C-alpha atoms as a printed R data frame, in Angstrom:
    type eleno elety resid chain resno       x       y       z
1   ATOM     1    CA   UNK     A     1  67.544  92.168 123.910
2   ATOM     2    CA   UNK     A     2  66.467  89.531 126.696
3   ATOM     3    CA   UNK     A     3  69.462  88.739 128.745
4   ATOM     4    CA   UNK     A     4  69.167  85.087 128.174
5   ATOM     5    CA   UNK     A     5  70.031  85.951 124.188
6   ATOM     6    CA   UNK     A     6  72.431  88.742 125.485
7   ATOM     7    CA   UNK     A     7  74.411  85.826 127.300
8   ATOM     8    CA   UNK     A     8  74.391  83.243 124.380
9   ATOM     9    CA   UNK     A     9  75.637  86.174 121.969
10  ATOM    10    CA   UNK     A    10  78.789  86.827 124.439
11  ATOM    11    CA   UNK     A    11  79.517  83.307 125.218
12  ATOM    12    CA   UNK     A    12  79.339  82.626 121.598
13  ATOM    13    CA   UNK     A    13  81.399  85.233 119.910
14  ATOM    14    CA   UNK     A    14  83.978  85.990 123.463
15  ATOM    15    CA   UNK     A    15  83.751  84.560 126.648
16  ATOM    16    CA   UNK     A    16  83.332  80.490 125.203
17  ATOM    17    CA   UNK     A    17  84.572  80.926 121.608
18  ATOM    18    CA   UNK     A    18  85.212  77.968 120.422
19  ATOM    19    CA   UNK     A    19  89.043  78.544 119.532
20  ATOM    20    CA   UNK     A    20  89.649  81.276 122.159
21  ATOM    21    CA   UNK     A    21  88.402  79.650 125.337
22  ATOM    22    CA   UNK     A    22  87.183  75.961 124.539
23  ATOM    23    CA   UNK     A    23  90.487  75.127 122.762
24  ATOM    24    CA   UNK     A    24  88.239  72.662 120.442
25  ATOM    25    CA   UNK     A    25  88.926  72.296 116.808
26  ATOM    26    CA   UNK     A    26  92.407  73.266 116.601
27  ATOM    27    CA   UNK     A    27  93.026  70.754 114.146
28  ATOM    28    CA   UNK     A    28  91.259  72.866 111.291
29  ATOM    29    CA   UNK     A    29  91.663  75.563 112.913
30  ATOM    30    CA   UNK     A    30  95.600  74.850 112.274
31  ATOM    31    CA   UNK     A    31  95.200  72.797 108.903
32  ATOM    32    CA   UNK     A    32  93.263  75.103 106.924
33  ATOM    33    CA   UNK     A    33  93.755  79.212 108.132
34  ATOM    34    CA   UNK     A    34  96.961  79.686 105.675
35  ATOM    35    CA   UNK     A    35  94.508  81.654 104.202
36  ATOM    36    CA   UNK     A    36  91.418  84.419 104.917
37  ATOM    37    CA   UNK     A    37  89.145  82.512 102.237
38  ATOM    38    CA   UNK     A    38  90.418  78.759 103.423
39  ATOM    39    CA   UNK     A    39  89.421  79.963 107.152
40  ATOM    40    CA   UNK     A    40  86.387  81.972 106.389
41  ATOM    41    CA   UNK     A    41  84.657  78.955 104.011
42  ATOM    42    CA   UNK     A    42  85.687  76.521 106.912
43  ATOM    43    CA   UNK     A    43  83.952  78.864 109.340
44  ATOM    44    CA   UNK     A    44  80.740  79.163 107.975
45  ATOM    45    CA   UNK     A    45  80.567  75.458 106.491
46  ATOM    46    CA   UNK     A    46  80.882  74.547 110.294
47  ATOM    47    CA   UNK     A    47  78.513  77.059 111.079
48  ATOM    48    CA   UNK     A    48  75.757  75.706 108.846
49  ATOM    49    CA   UNK     A    49  76.127  71.753 110.477
50  ATOM    50    CA   UNK     A    50  76.091  73.661 114.105
51  ATOM    51    CA   UNK     A    51  72.808  75.766 113.686
52  ATOM    52    CA   UNK     A    52  71.220  73.472 112.132
53  ATOM    53    CA   UNK     A    53  72.173  70.379 114.537
54  ATOM    54    CA   UNK     A    54  71.484  72.108 117.198
55  ATOM    55    CA   UNK     A    55  67.783  72.910 115.770
56  ATOM    56    CA   UNK     A    56  67.135  69.754 114.944
57  ATOM    57    CA   UNK     A    57  68.440  67.692 118.291
58  ATOM    58    CA   UNK     A    58  66.986  70.387 120.566
59  ATOM    59    CA   UNK     A    59  63.457  69.395 118.571
60  ATOM    60    CA   UNK     A    60  63.675  65.963 119.117
61  ATOM    61    CA   UNK     A    61  65.209  65.659 122.363
62  ATOM    62    CA   UNK     A    62  62.322  64.332 124.042
63  ATOM    63    CA   UNK     A    63  62.210  61.687 121.858
64  ATOM    64    CA   UNK     A    64  64.893  60.081 122.499
65  ATOM    65    CA   UNK     A    65  66.414  58.068 125.326
66  ATOM    66    CA   UNK     A    66  69.318  58.960 126.959
67  ATOM    67    CA   UNK     A    67  71.019  55.956 126.172
68  ATOM    68    CA   UNK     A    68  71.003  56.470 122.092
69  ATOM    69    CA   UNK     A    69  71.301  60.114 122.531
70  ATOM    70    CA   UNK     A    70  75.254  59.830 121.583
71  ATOM    71    CA   UNK     A    71  74.744  57.525 118.765
72  ATOM    72    CA   UNK     A    72  71.342  59.589 117.432
73  ATOM    73    CA   UNK     A    73  73.249  62.812 117.547
74  ATOM    74    CA   UNK     A    74  76.306  61.524 115.618
75  ATOM    75    CA   UNK     A    75  74.409  60.313 112.842
76  ATOM    76    CA   UNK     A    76  72.511  63.750 112.385
77  ATOM    77    CA   UNK     A    77  75.855  65.408 112.557
78  ATOM    78    CA   UNK     A    78  77.454  63.085 109.891
79  ATOM    79    CA   UNK     A    79  73.994  63.413 107.614
80  ATOM    80    CA   UNK     A    80  74.550  67.471 107.618
81  ATOM    81    CA   UNK     A    81  78.272  67.173 107.212
82  ATOM    82    CA   UNK     A    82  77.381  64.722 104.254
83  ATOM    83    CA   UNK     A    83  74.772  67.389 102.539
84  ATOM    84    CA   UNK     A    84  77.365  70.460 103.143
85  ATOM    85    CA   UNK     A    85  80.052  68.369 101.463
86  ATOM    86    CA   UNK     A    86  78.526  67.783  98.519
87  ATOM    87    CA   UNK     A    87  76.876  70.925  98.785
88  ATOM    88    CA   UNK     A    88  80.465  72.656  98.304
89  ATOM    89    CA   UNK     A    89  81.109  70.530  96.195
90  ATOM    90    CA   UNK     A    90  78.661  71.411  93.678
91  ATOM    91    CA   UNK     A    91  78.663  75.294  94.153
92  ATOM    92    CA   UNK     A    92  82.449  76.066  95.092
93  ATOM    93    CA   UNK     A    93  84.386  73.397  93.764
94  ATOM    94    CA   UNK     A    94  88.017  74.788  93.730
95  ATOM    95    CA   UNK     A    95  87.207  75.412  97.227
96  ATOM    96    CA   UNK     A    96  86.037  72.279  98.072
97  ATOM    97    CA   UNK     A    97  89.544  70.320  96.837
98  ATOM    98    CA   UNK     A    98  91.258  73.386  98.662
99  ATOM    99    CA   UNK     A    99  89.571  72.721 102.157
100 ATOM   100    CA   UNK     A   100  89.394  68.668 100.958
101 ATOM   101    CA   UNK     A   101  89.310  66.093 104.063
102 ATOM   102    CA   UNK     A   102  88.289  68.712 106.713
103 ATOM   103    CA   UNK     A   103  85.284  68.966 105.417
104 ATOM   104    CA   UNK     A   104  84.392  65.651 106.398
105 ATOM   105    CA   UNK     A   105  86.143  65.775 109.386
106 ATOM   106    CA   UNK     A   106  83.428  67.971 110.921
107 ATOM   107    CA   UNK     A   107  82.182  65.399 111.750
108 ATOM   108    CA   UNK     A   108  84.059  64.753 114.497
109 ATOM   109    CA   UNK     A   109  84.097  68.597 115.190
110 ATOM   110    CA   UNK     A   110  84.164  68.503 119.440
111 ATOM   111    CA   UNK     A   111  82.385  71.565 118.996
112 ATOM   112    CA   UNK     A   112  79.443  70.740 117.662
113 ATOM   113    CA   UNK     A   113  78.485  67.402 119.322
114 ATOM   114    CA   UNK     A   114  79.526  69.416 122.754
115 ATOM   115    CA   UNK     A   115  77.245  72.001 121.828
116 ATOM   116    CA   UNK     A   116  74.879  68.742 121.187
117 ATOM   117    CA   UNK     A   117  75.218  67.492 124.366
118 ATOM   118    CA   UNK     A   118  75.723  70.631 126.424
119 ATOM   119    CA   UNK     A   119  73.282  72.996 125.204
120 ATOM   120    CA   UNK     A   120  70.519  71.371 122.476
121 ATOM   121    CA   UNK     A   121  69.712  69.090 124.442
122 ATOM   122    CA   UNK     A   122  68.460  70.484 127.497
123 ATOM   123    CA   UNK     A   123  67.328  74.158 125.720
124 ATOM   124    CA   UNK     A   124  64.592  74.989 123.432
125 ATOM   125    CA   UNK     A   125  64.516  75.431 119.324
126 ATOM   126    CA   UNK     A   126  64.771  79.076 119.386
127 ATOM   127    CA   UNK     A   127  67.866  79.147 121.498
128 ATOM   128    CA   UNK     A   128  69.719  76.263 120.559
129 ATOM   129    CA   UNK     A   129  69.799  78.101 117.135
130 ATOM   130    CA   UNK     A   130  70.988  81.243 118.414
131 ATOM   131    CA   UNK     A   131  73.605  79.150 120.198
132 ATOM   132    CA   UNK     A   132  74.462  77.612 117.028
133 ATOM   133    CA   UNK     A   133  74.706  81.127 115.322
134 ATOM   134    CA   UNK     A   134  76.740  82.805 117.588
135 ATOM   135    CA   UNK     A   135  78.886  79.418 117.935
136 ATOM   136    CA   UNK     A   136  79.614  79.391 114.319
137 ATOM   137    CA   UNK     A   137  79.874  83.200 114.207
138 ATOM   138    CA   UNK     A   138  82.584  82.821 116.927
139 ATOM   139    CA   UNK     A   139  84.489  80.222 115.264
140 ATOM   140    CA   UNK     A   140  84.234  81.979 112.119
141 ATOM   141    CA   UNK     A   141  86.025  84.941 113.256
142 ATOM   142    CA   UNK     A   142  88.577  83.034 115.002
143 ATOM   143    CA   UNK     A   143  89.444  81.593 111.837
144 ATOM   144    CA   UNK     A   144  89.112  84.539 109.684
145 ATOM   145    CA   UNK     A   145  91.517  86.865 112.109
146 ATOM   146    CA   UNK     A   146  94.178  83.659 112.255
147 ATOM   147    CA   UNK     A   147  93.770  83.088 108.581
148 ATOM   148    CA   UNK     A   148  94.243  87.062 108.264
149 ATOM   149    CA   UNK     A   149  97.466  87.457 110.886
150 ATOM   150    CA   UNK     A   150  98.992  83.998 109.112
151 ATOM   151    CA   UNK     A   151  98.509  85.228 105.298
152 ATOM   152    CA   UNK     A   152  99.331  88.661 105.568
153 ATOM   153    CA   UNK     A   153 102.918  86.998 107.167
154 ATOM   154    CA   UNK     A   154 103.476  84.046 105.136
155 ATOM   155    CA   UNK     A   155 102.232  85.206 101.767
156 ATOM   156    CA   UNK     A   156 102.119  88.957 101.945
157 ATOM   157    CA   UNK     A   157  98.413  89.479 100.608
158 ATOM   158    CA   UNK     A   158  94.976  89.133 102.047
159 ATOM   159    CA   UNK     A   159  91.624  87.050 100.890
160 ATOM   160    CA   UNK     A   160  93.522  85.683  98.277
161 ATOM   161    CA   UNK     A   161  91.076  83.583  96.195
162 ATOM   162    CA   UNK     A   162  88.096  85.092  97.247
163 ATOM   163    CA   UNK     A   163  86.282  84.501  94.223
164 ATOM   164    CA   UNK     A   164  86.673  80.685  94.479
165 ATOM   165    CA   UNK     A   165  84.375  81.587  97.795
166 ATOM   166    CA   UNK     A   166  82.297  84.407  97.422
167 ATOM   167    CA   UNK     A   167  81.816  84.189  93.271
168 ATOM   168    CA   UNK     A   168  84.035  86.537  90.680
169 ATOM   169    CA   UNK     A   169  81.717  89.505  92.079
170 ATOM   170    CA   UNK     A   170  84.175  89.756  95.308
171 ATOM   171    CA   UNK     A   171  87.424  89.580  93.298
172 ATOM   172    CA   UNK     A   172  88.468  93.070  94.709
173 ATOM   173    CA   UNK     A   173  88.455  92.082  97.841
174 ATOM   174    CA   UNK     A   174  91.698  89.757  96.668
175 ATOM   175    CA   UNK     A   175  94.928  92.413  97.656
176 ATOM   176    CA   UNK     A   176  98.388  92.441  97.879
177 ATOM   177    CA   UNK     A   177  99.820  94.162 101.132
178 ATOM   178    CA   UNK     A   178 103.225  93.612 101.023
179 ATOM   179    CA   UNK     A   179 104.200  93.662  97.260
180 ATOM   180    CA   UNK     A   180 107.568  92.025  96.483
181 ATOM   181    CA   UNK     A   181 107.227  90.551  99.519
182 ATOM   182    CA   UNK     A   182 109.335  86.468  98.839
183 ATOM   183    CA   UNK     A   183 107.014  85.144 101.900
184 ATOM   184    CA   UNK     A   184 107.575  83.167 105.129
185 ATOM   185    CA   UNK     A   185 106.813  79.675 104.765
186 ATOM   186    CA   UNK     A   186 106.549  78.683 108.652
187 ATOM   187    CA   UNK     A   187 103.638  80.969 109.047
188 ATOM   188    CA   UNK     A   188 101.586  78.896 106.351
189 ATOM   189    CA   UNK     A   189 102.611  75.994 107.515
190 ATOM   190    CA   UNK     A   190 100.656  74.369 110.684
191 ATOM   191    CA   UNK     A   191 103.471  75.646 113.261
192 ATOM   192    CA   UNK     A   192 102.974  79.107 112.094
193 ATOM   193    CA   UNK     A   193  99.436  78.585 112.837
194 ATOM   194    CA   UNK     A   194  99.836  77.416 116.292
195 ATOM   195    CA   UNK     A   195 102.338  80.237 117.143
196 ATOM   196    CA   UNK     A   196  99.443  82.867 115.751
197 ATOM   197    CA   UNK     A   197  96.921  80.983 117.976
198 ATOM   198    CA   UNK     A   198  99.036  81.128 120.592
199 ATOM   199    CA   UNK     A   199  99.526  85.018 120.823
200 ATOM   200    CA   UNK     A   200  95.995  85.660 120.285
201 ATOM   201    CA   UNK     A   201  95.052  83.559 122.939
202 ATOM   202    CA   UNK     A   202  97.663  85.465 124.948
203 ATOM   203    CA   UNK     A   203  95.935  89.213 123.706
204 ATOM   204    CA   UNK     A   204  93.019  87.832 124.934
205 ATOM   205    CA   UNK     A   205  93.838  86.836 128.498
206 ATOM   206    CA   UNK     A   206  95.450  89.732 128.701
207 ATOM   207    CA   UNK     A   207  92.253  91.993 127.225
208 ATOM   208    CA   UNK     A   208  89.749  89.865 129.495
209 ATOM   209    CA   UNK     A   209  91.733  90.549 132.781
210 ATOM   210    CA   UNK     A   210  92.221  94.465 131.993
211 ATOM   211    CA   UNK     A   211  88.258  94.354 131.432
212 ATOM   212    CA   UNK     A   212  87.563  92.461 134.917
213 ATOM   213    CA   UNK     A   213  90.041  94.951 136.594
214 ATOM   214    CA   UNK     A   214  88.467  98.249 135.413
215 ATOM   215    CA   UNK     A   215  85.245  96.212 136.522
216 ATOM   216    CA   UNK     A   216  86.298  95.463 140.338
217 ATOM   217    CA   UNK     A   217  87.619  98.980 140.159
218 ATOM   218    CA   UNK     A   218  84.085 100.721 138.860
219 ATOM   219    CA   UNK     A   219  82.680  98.563 141.329
220 ATOM   220    CA   UNK     A   220  84.885  99.644 144.485
221 ATOM   221    CA   UNK     A   221  84.108 103.542 143.441
222 ATOM   222    CA   UNK     A   222  80.578 103.210 143.148
223 ATOM   223    CA   UNK     A   223  80.588 101.484 146.892
224 ATOM   224    CA   UNK     A   224  82.492 104.162 147.981
225 ATOM   225    CA   UNK     A   225  80.601 106.899 146.972
């Protein structure tokens, strides 16, 4: 893979992850990740908006003056969010009722406007599309992991109501991990989400530090030889 595209992929998925590194979009992250299904639905909706907004803004960047670029970006993002909101309402209405207001609030998601300003307005269409895809995948993966931990600890289930998002064919994903589990209410509430995000953030930083230390040791051994 081209080094530039590999760098974009690593940034989106891990090195510059929206939740665990940039610490953006924490409001929907804490609010909707009470289950994996909710997190997956919000992540996919955000990813669609990220990809399309990056591609459109990259395409028109030479025709938009610096003075009006932010209002133009917001109008474009709001239009895309409205389309996603209407589509989710039409094709996944039950999940739409669960995610509710947070779909519309994708308009003010700092991650989307941030990528438009920091990357899409300065890059080609292909790079911007890949950046939107990888940032969206990284965001979705974070929501799924957080939702998984919270759902298992809070309800003892995994992928509850998956059929609402993926269709009846995926009902087999709905699993009871802890039979007869009475549940832990705190994990389902936003404070529980805050605790899980903090623990996962700490785990990621420990992994990054160990990887950096291993790389330094390998470089030192190579120099010595």
